[in-house]
N, C-alpha and C positions, 0 to 999 in steps of 0.2 A: 424541547424547544432548546436547541443548542444556542452557546454563547458566543455570540460575534468573533470570541478567540479559538473558538474551535469550528468555527465556520473555513472551507475554502472559499477563496478571490480568486481574482486576477487581480496581477500586482501590476498595475498599471506606470509605478512610477519605477520600475527597474526591469518593461517590457523590453521586447525585441517586434515582437509582429502584434498580438492582442493581450500579451501579459499572462497567458496559460501556464508556462513554465517557470517563469518566475514566482506565480501565484503559488506552485506546486512547490517547487524551493521552500518560499516562507513557509509552508504548511507542513510540511515532514522535517525542516531546519538542516536537510542535502542543500550542498551548492548548488548554488543556477545553473551553471556552465555542465556541471554531470549532468544535470537534468535535461536538458537541452543537447548536452552529447546524445545522450542514452535517447533523447527521440529521437535526435537522425542518426541513428542507429537502427532504430526500430522503421523507418521509411527504408532506410536501404539493405536491410534485411528481408523487403518484400513483404510486408505489412503496409506496405502504402497504402492502398486500396479500402484499410481498417483508422491506420493511426491519425491521417489528414484531413480527413470528416470529423473525427471525435476529437480533434485539435479546435477543429472550428464551430463543432458542436457547444464542445467548453466553451470557447471564447464569445459565444452569444447567448449560453447560460447562465455564467458564472458573473455573481456582482461583482464591481468594483471595490480593489479593498478601502475600508474606511480609512482618510486621511491620518486620524487620529489612533490607530487601532490602540499601540503599545506605545508605556510611557518613555520606556527604553529600553536598553538592546536587553536586562539583565530580563526582563518583565516579558519580551518577545523570545528569547531561549528557552523561559520557564511553561510559557503556552506550546512551545515544538514538544518540549519534554512531555509535559499533560497527555500529547495527540501521538507522541508514540507510543508509549507505556502508561495509560491510565491507571492500572493498578498501582506500578511501582511508584509511579507519583504519589498515591494516594498513602502507600507505606511509609513514602519520606517523610509528609506529612503527619502520620498519627507519631510517628520516631520523633518529628517536633516537637510536637506537644507535650509527648509523654516526657521527655527532657524539659521543658520549660514547666510543667505540672510539677515533676520534679524539683526544680531548681526553687521554685516556690515554696513548695513544701519547706526544703532547708530554711530558708531566708525564713519563714511563718514560725518554724520550730528554734530556730537563732532567736530571733524575734521578742518569742514568747515565756523560751525558759528565762531569760535576762529581763524579763519585766515582770514582778510577781505580781502589779498589782493588776495587770492583764488578765494572768495563768486565774488569780481568784475568779475573776469578774466571766471567766468563759465558765468554770469550773463552778459559779453562781446559775447559768445558765441551762447546765446538763441536769 
């Protein structure tokens, strides 16, 4: 089951026609202008019989983007990064957790080494 943040939607807020190009731009993180220019280029490259029906079909089948999908732009950029390269994002999150774990261990060892009563309690538990 997909998260609502990893699903392709039509973006009717930034739409010119059906919102498919703006939805693709939101999904990929590419500027909507480039997506629209790419769509127009495919029409002029002779792919008109294929491109326009697919656009209309996508406009009919895709759901509208929920109004409050992201809290802020930082969250929107994060989810665009996840959709672009999930493995890289997973590595980055693991690295952040390792860093947090390392810093927490440093704080713990500092606190325990400066608190003899706590050290004695821990040793009793072992």
